[in-house]
C-alpha positions as CSV (number, residue, x, y, z in Angstrom):
1,M,21.7,-53.9,-40.4
2,D,21.3,-51.1,-37.9
3,R,18.6,-48.6,-37.3
4,L,20.2,-45.1,-37.2
5,V,19.6,-42.5,-34.5
6,N,20.4,-39.2,-36.2
7,T,21.2,-35.6,-35.2
8,V,19.2,-32.6,-36.5
9,R,21.3,-29.4,-37.0
10,P,19.4,-26.2,-36.0
11,Y,20.9,-23.7,-38.5
12,A,19.1,-20.4,-38.7
13,W,18.0,-20.8,-42.3
14,G,16.2,-24.1,-41.6
15,S,12.5,-24.7,-41.6
16,A,10.7,-25.1,-38.3
17,T,8.2,-27.6,-39.7
18,A,9.5,-29.6,-42.7
19,I,11.8,-32.1,-40.9
20,P,9.4,-32.6,-38.0
21,E,6.6,-33.4,-40.5
22,L,8.9,-35.9,-42.2
23,L,9.8,-37.6,-38.8
24,G,6.3,-37.3,-37.4
25,T,7.5,-35.3,-34.4
26,E,6.2,-32.1,-32.9
27,P,7.9,-28.9,-34.0
28,T,10.0,-27.2,-31.3
29,G,9.5,-23.7,-32.8
30,E,13.2,-23.5,-33.6
31,P,14.6,-24.0,-37.1
32,Q,15.6,-27.6,-38.0
33,A,17.8,-27.4,-41.0
34,E,19.6,-30.7,-41.6
35,L,19.2,-34.3,-40.5
36,W,22.6,-36.0,-40.8
37,M,23.0,-39.7,-41.6
38,G,26.4,-41.2,-41.6
39,A,29.7,-41.1,-39.8
40,H,30.8,-37.5,-40.0
41,P,32.7,-36.6,-36.8
42,G,30.6,-33.4,-36.5
43,A,27.4,-35.3,-35.8
44,P,27.8,-39.1,-36.4
45,S,24.7,-41.3,-36.4
46,R,24.4,-43.7,-33.5
47,V,23.6,-47.5,-33.6
48,D,22.9,-50.0,-30.8
49,R,24.1,-53.5,-31.3
50,G,23.0,-54.6,-27.8
51,E,25.5,-52.7,-25.7
52,G,23.9,-49.2,-25.8
53,P,24.2,-46.4,-28.4
54,V,27.6,-46.1,-30.1
55,A,28.6,-43.6,-32.8
56,L,28.7,-45.1,-36.2
57,S,32.1,-43.5,-36.7
58,D,33.4,-45.5,-33.8
59,V,31.9,-48.7,-35.1
60,I,33.5,-48.2,-38.4
61,A,36.9,-47.3,-36.9
62,A,36.9,-50.5,-34.9
63,D,36.5,-52.7,-38.0
64,P,36.8,-50.7,-41.2
65,E,37.0,-53.6,-43.6
66,G,34.2,-55.5,-41.8
67,E,31.8,-52.5,-42.0
68,L,32.9,-50.9,-45.3
69,G,34.3,-53.8,-47.2
70,P,37.9,-54.2,-48.6
71,D,37.1,-52.4,-51.9
72,A,35.8,-49.3,-50.2
73,V,38.6,-49.2,-47.7
74,G,41.2,-49.7,-50.4
75,H,39.8,-46.9,-52.5
76,F,38.7,-44.3,-49.9
77,G,40.5,-45.3,-46.7
78,P,39.0,-46.5,-43.4
79,R,36.0,-44.1,-43.1
80,L,32.6,-43.8,-44.7
81,P,33.3,-41.6,-47.7
82,F,29.9,-39.9,-48.0
83,L,27.4,-38.1,-45.8
84,L,23.6,-38.3,-46.4
85,K,21.3,-35.5,-45.2
86,V,17.8,-34.3,-45.3
87,L,18.0,-30.5,-45.9
88,A,15.1,-28.2,-45.1
89,A,15.6,-24.6,-46.3
90,A,13.1,-21.9,-45.3
91,S,15.5,-19.1,-46.2
92,P,18.6,-18.8,-48.5
93,L,21.8,-20.6,-47.6
94,S,25.1,-18.9,-48.2
95,L,26.4,-18.2,-51.7
96,Q,29.3,-20.6,-51.9
97,V,31.7,-22.9,-53.8
98,H,33.6,-26.0,-52.9
99,P,37.3,-26.7,-53.8
100,D,38.5,-29.6,-55.9
101,L,40.7,-32.3,-54.3
102,A,44.1,-30.7,-55.1
103,Q,42.9,-27.3,-53.9
104,A,41.5,-28.8,-50.7
105,E,44.7,-30.7,-50.0
106,A,46.8,-27.5,-50.5
107,G,44.5,-25.3,-48.6
108,F,44.3,-27.7,-45.6
109,A,48.1,-28.1,-45.5
110,D,48.6,-24.3,-45.7
111,E,46.2,-23.6,-42.7
112,E,47.7,-26.5,-40.8
113,A,51.2,-25.0,-41.3
114,R,50.1,-21.6,-40.2
115,G,48.6,-23.0,-37.1
116,V,45.0,-22.0,-37.7
117,P,42.8,-24.1,-35.3
118,V,40.6,-26.6,-37.2
119,D,37.6,-25.3,-35.3
120,A,38.4,-21.6,-35.8
121,A,35.4,-19.7,-37.3
122,H,37.7,-18.1,-39.9
123,R,39.2,-21.4,-41.1
124,N,38.3,-22.3,-44.7
125,Y,39.7,-25.8,-45.0
126,K,38.5,-28.1,-42.3
127,D,39.9,-31.2,-44.0
128,A,41.9,-32.3,-47.1
129,N,38.9,-33.6,-49.1
130,H,36.8,-32.2,-51.9
131,K,33.0,-31.8,-51.5
132,P,31.0,-32.7,-54.6
133,E,27.3,-33.0,-53.8
134,L,23.9,-33.9,-55.1
135,I,20.6,-32.4,-54.0
136,C,17.4,-34.3,-54.8
137,A,14.1,-32.5,-54.2
138,L,11.4,-34.1,-52.0
139,T,9.2,-31.0,-52.4
140,P,9.4,-28.2,-55.0
141,F,12.9,-26.8,-54.4
142,D,14.5,-23.5,-55.5
143,G,18.2,-22.8,-55.9
144,L,21.0,-21.0,-57.7
145,C,23.5,-23.1,-59.7
146,G,26.3,-22.0,-61.9
147,F,26.8,-18.8,-64.0
148,R,24.3,-17.6,-66.5
149,D,25.4,-16.8,-70.0
150,A,27.0,-13.4,-69.7
151,D,24.7,-11.7,-72.2
152,E,21.6,-13.1,-70.4
153,A,23.0,-11.9,-67.0
154,A,23.5,-8.5,-68.6
155,G,19.9,-8.5,-69.8
156,L,18.6,-9.3,-66.3
157,L,20.7,-6.5,-64.7
158,A,19.8,-4.0,-67.4
159,A,16.1,-4.6,-66.9
160,L,16.4,-3.5,-63.3
161,E,17.1,0.1,-64.6
162,V,19.6,0.9,-61.8
163,D,22.2,3.4,-63.0
164,S,25.0,2.1,-60.8
165,L,24.6,-1.4,-62.4
166,K,25.2,-0.1,-66.0
167,P,29.0,-0.5,-65.8
168,Y,28.5,-4.2,-65.0
169,V,26.1,-4.5,-67.9
170,D,28.7,-3.0,-70.3
171,V,31.4,-5.3,-69.0
172,L,29.3,-8.4,-69.5
173,H,28.6,-7.3,-73.1
174,A,32.1,-6.1,-74.0
175,H,34.5,-8.8,-72.7
176,P,35.1,-12.5,-73.4
177,E,32.7,-14.3,-71.1
178,S,35.1,-15.8,-68.5
179,H,36.8,-12.4,-68.1
180,A,33.5,-10.6,-67.9
181,L,32.1,-12.9,-65.2
182,R,35.3,-12.6,-63.2
183,E,35.5,-8.8,-63.5
184,V,31.9,-8.3,-62.5
185,L,31.8,-10.7,-59.7
186,T,35.1,-9.4,-58.3
187,A,33.8,-5.8,-58.5
188,V,30.6,-6.6,-56.8
189,L,32.2,-8.6,-53.9
190,T,35.1,-6.2,-53.3
191,A,33.0,-3.0,-53.5
192,D,32.7,-0.8,-50.4
193,R,29.8,-2.4,-48.4
194,E,28.1,1.0,-47.7
195,A,28.5,2.2,-51.2
196,I,27.0,-0.9,-52.8
197,A,24.2,-1.2,-50.3
198,D,22.2,1.5,-52.0
199,T,22.6,-0.3,-55.3
200,V,21.4,-3.5,-53.7
201,H,18.3,-1.8,-52.3
202,Q,17.4,-0.3,-55.7
203,A,17.9,-3.6,-57.4
204,A,15.8,-5.4,-54.8
205,A,12.9,-2.9,-55.3
206,A,13.2,-3.3,-59.1
207,A,13.2,-7.1,-58.7
208,E,10.0,-6.9,-56.6
209,R,8.4,-4.9,-59.4
210,L,9.5,-7.2,-62.2
211,G,8.7,-10.3,-60.3
212,A,5.1,-9.2,-60.1
213,Q,4.8,-8.9,-63.9
214,D,4.5,-11.6,-66.5
215,G,7.6,-12.7,-68.3
216,P,10.1,-15.6,-68.6
217,H,12.3,-14.2,-65.8
218,A,9.6,-13.3,-63.3
219,P,10.2,-16.3,-61.1
220,A,13.9,-15.5,-60.9
221,Y,13.2,-11.9,-60.1
222,R,10.9,-13.0,-57.3
223,A,13.7,-15.2,-56.0
224,Y,16.2,-12.4,-56.0
225,A,13.8,-10.1,-54.3
226,S,13.2,-12.7,-51.6
227,I,17.0,-13.1,-51.1
228,A,17.2,-9.3,-50.6
229,R,14.5,-9.4,-48.0
230,H,16.5,-11.9,-46.0
231,Y,19.9,-10.1,-46.6
232,P,19.2,-6.4,-47.2
233,G,22.1,-4.6,-48.7
234,D,24.2,-7.7,-49.1
235,P,26.3,-7.6,-52.3
236,G,25.6,-11.3,-52.7
237,V,22.1,-10.2,-54.0
238,I,23.8,-8.8,-57.1
239,A,26.1,-11.8,-57.4
240,A,23.0,-14.0,-57.3
241,I,21.7,-12.4,-60.4
242,L,24.7,-13.7,-62.3
243,L,23.7,-17.3,-61.5
244,N,21.1,-19.6,-63.0
245,Y,17.8,-19.8,-61.0
246,V,16.6,-23.4,-60.8
247,Q,13.3,-24.8,-59.7
248,L,13.4,-28.6,-59.0
249,Q,10.2,-30.7,-58.9
250,P,10.1,-33.7,-56.5
251,G,12.4,-36.4,-57.8
252,E,14.6,-34.1,-59.8
253,A,18.2,-33.4,-58.7
254,L,21.2,-31.2,-59.2
255,Y,24.9,-32.3,-59.1
256,L,27.4,-29.6,-58.0
257,G,31.0,-30.2,-58.7
258,A,34.1,-28.2,-57.6
259,G,34.2,-24.5,-58.3
260,V,30.5,-24.1,-59.2
261,P,28.9,-21.2,-57.4
262,H,25.5,-22.1,-55.8
263,A,23.0,-21.5,-53.1
264,Y,19.9,-23.3,-52.0
265,L,16.9,-21.1,-51.4
266,D,13.8,-23.0,-50.3
267,G,12.5,-26.5,-50.1
268,L,13.0,-30.0,-48.7
269,G,15.5,-32.4,-50.3
270,V,17.8,-35.4,-49.8
271,E,21.4,-34.3,-50.1
272,I,24.5,-36.5,-50.5
273,M,28.1,-35.4,-50.5
274,A,31.7,-36.4,-50.1
275,N,32.6,-36.5,-46.4
276,S,34.0,-32.9,-46.2
277,D,33.3,-29.6,-44.5
278,N,35.1,-27.4,-47.0
279,V,33.0,-24.4,-48.0
280,L,34.1,-21.0,-49.3
281,R,31.4,-18.3,-48.9
282,C,31.0,-14.9,-50.4
283,G,27.7,-13.6,-49.2
284,L,24.2,-14.3,-47.9
285,T,25.5,-15.5,-44.5
286,P,26.6,-14.4,-41.1
287,K,29.4,-17.0,-41.3
288,H,33.0,-16.4,-42.3
289,I,33.4,-14.9,-45.8
290,D,36.7,-15.1,-47.7
291,V,36.2,-13.3,-51.0
292,P,39.8,-13.6,-52.3
293,E,40.0,-17.3,-51.7
294,L,36.5,-17.9,-53.2
295,L,37.5,-15.9,-56.3
296,R,40.6,-18.1,-56.7
297,I,38.5,-21.3,-56.5
298,V,35.4,-20.3,-58.6
299,R,35.2,-21.6,-62.2
300,F,34.2,-18.6,-64.3
301,E,32.3,-20.6,-66.9
302,S,28.6,-20.2,-67.9
303,E,26.8,-23.5,-67.9
304,A,23.1,-24.4,-68.0
305,P,22.2,-26.3,-64.8
306,G,21.9,-30.0,-65.7
307,V,18.7,-31.2,-63.9
308,L,19.0,-34.9,-63.3
309,R,16.2,-37.4,-63.4
310,P,16.7,-40.9,-62.2
311,E,17.3,-43.7,-64.6
312,A,15.7,-47.1,-63.7
313,D,17.5,-50.4,-64.3
314,S,16.0,-53.8,-64.6
315,S,15.8,-54.3,-60.8
316,G,13.7,-51.2,-60.3
317,E,16.5,-49.2,-58.8
318,E,16.4,-45.6,-60.1
319,V,19.9,-44.1,-60.2
320,Y,21.1,-40.5,-60.2
321,T,24.2,-40.7,-62.3
322,T,27.2,-38.5,-61.2
323,P,30.8,-38.4,-62.3
324,I,32.4,-39.2,-58.9
325,D,33.0,-42.3,-56.9
326,E,32.6,-41.2,-53.3
327,F,28.8,-41.5,-53.4
328,R,26.0,-43.0,-55.5
329,L,22.4,-42.0,-54.8
330,S,19.4,-44.1,-56.0
331,R,15.7,-44.4,-55.3
332,Y,13.2,-47.3,-55.0
333,V,9.5,-46.5,-55.4
334,L,7.8,-49.6,-54.0
335,A,4.1,-50.1,-54.7
336,E,1.8,-52.1,-52.4
337,G,2.3,-55.8,-53.2
338,T,5.6,-55.4,-54.8
339,G,7.9,-58.3,-54.1
340,P,11.1,-57.9,-52.1
341,R,14.0,-56.3,-54.0
342,P,17.4,-57.8,-53.3
343,L,20.0,-55.0,-52.7
344,P,23.6,-55.2,-53.9
345,S,25.7,-56.0,-50.9
346,R,29.3,-55.4,-51.9
347,T,29.5,-51.8,-50.6
348,P,28.2,-50.1,-47.4
349,Q,24.9,-48.4,-47.7
350,I,22.5,-46.1,-45.9
351,L,18.8,-46.5,-46.6
352,L,16.3,-43.6,-45.9
353,C,12.6,-44.1,-46.0
354,A,11.2,-40.9,-47.5
355,S,7.6,-41.9,-47.5
356,G,5.4,-44.9,-46.5
357,T,7.2,-47.8,-44.9
358,A,10.3,-49.8,-45.8
359,V,11.0,-53.4,-44.6
360,L,14.5,-54.7,-44.7
361,R,14.9,-58.5,-44.4
362,G,18.2,-60.3,-44.1
363,T,18.8,-62.9,-46.8
364,G,22.3,-64.1,-46.0
365,G,23.7,-66.6,-43.6
366,D,25.6,-66.0,-40.3
367,G,22.3,-65.5,-38.4
368,G,21.2,-62.7,-40.8
369,D,18.7,-64.8,-42.7
370,G,15.2,-63.7,-41.8
371,A,16.2,-60.8,-39.6
372,E,13.8,-57.9,-40.2
373,L,14.0,-54.1,-39.7
374,R,11.0,-51.9,-40.4
375,L,11.6,-48.2,-41.2
376,A,8.8,-45.6,-40.9
377,Q,8.9,-42.4,-42.9
378,G,12.0,-40.4,-42.0
379,E,13.8,-43.3,-40.5
380,S,17.1,-44.7,-41.8
381,A,19.4,-47.7,-41.5
382,F,23.0,-48.6,-42.1
383,V,23.8,-51.9,-43.8
384,P,27.4,-53.0,-43.7
385,A,29.2,-54.2,-46.8
386,G,28.6,-57.9,-47.3
387,E,25.3,-58.1,-45.5
388,A,22.6,-59.3,-47.9
389,V,19.2,-57.8,-47.5
390,A,16.0,-57.4,-49.5
391,L,13.8,-54.3,-49.5
392,S,10.0,-54.1,-49.7
393,G,7.4,-51.4,-49.1
394,P,5.1,-49.8,-49.8
395,G,7.1,-46.6,-49.8
396,T,9.9,-44.6,-51.3
397,V,13.4,-45.4,-50.2
398,F,16.7,-43.6,-51.0
399,R,19.8,-45.7,-51.1
400,A,23.2,-44.1,-50.5
401,T,26.4,-46.0,-51.2
402,V,29.7,-45.7,-53.1
403,A,30.2,-46.3,-56.8
404,A,30.7,-50.0,-57.2
């Protein structure tokens, strides 16, 4: 087992204090948005096995089966198939979707054939993989996830009492739902930016007013008004009103599959995803936007966001169940005096201590029996496949691995 030295990514939307508080470090005054744990080539974690720090990606590349196990290599290839993050949002992330596997493979091949550099700012497909993801709240966490029911979206738009939004309201009431959502989102995102900016400003002012009143949608209106303050005049503000507003409490999670439009707004969470960089954006960002490609990928289906709560098994492991194999996230809440919990060892795993203290003790042979690694809050470890360890606290520990 290896203690991980991880990289913090300083994206502009990040909190200046949340990740430093988790790690027990002094804030720098700059945003600290994401703490990456894993072997992604963009910012691989580092380990030290006695010869100085080495990228975890290089360690795995040198002995894939030894680090990942034959089952994981046979199923996913010779790389860690997931990336674990701590995400700290102080302002909205981009309104975005992720492609499915076939779309990613086709999009990557097309851009490769056209000679688009993989690091080009306007490139959509950085790899040939899909990017399903799961976000689990460590603090109250706000986000947008999936389309609202078309009639409900129409009601929210109508309540703003903005004349230029009335045609969208009529479409949402008059057409079959999938066609209505497609027509309205397309119209909003392809409208002349100067022409729609005034509509966005009027809608934002109305959302401020409605958010200050009592009513079932007041929290959502406050969120949309906040988005507009961060991105004044952005048509993504109107697009956001078509989406479900979700408030997660600590321990609750959202799973986001291919084609589901979403944006994270505020809060601290543990995020796990397939090892991919493929993101298609349509607003609320200074980054590259490709509206036609996003409209091709989006699933125009209304669906209530399924808030996940962990399900405990007999060992005390609390699992967040998802429909994909590349990752599996679970949690251990270890009280003072709780005996060591043996961890499954067939697959590679990353362990993150989210609060308190975590103690990992080797329980296998080959010199691993009795070896101990202590993790403070915010610290993490990589445990190769086949290495038997037991976990004790007191603390809360997230376990990231692949589906067995």
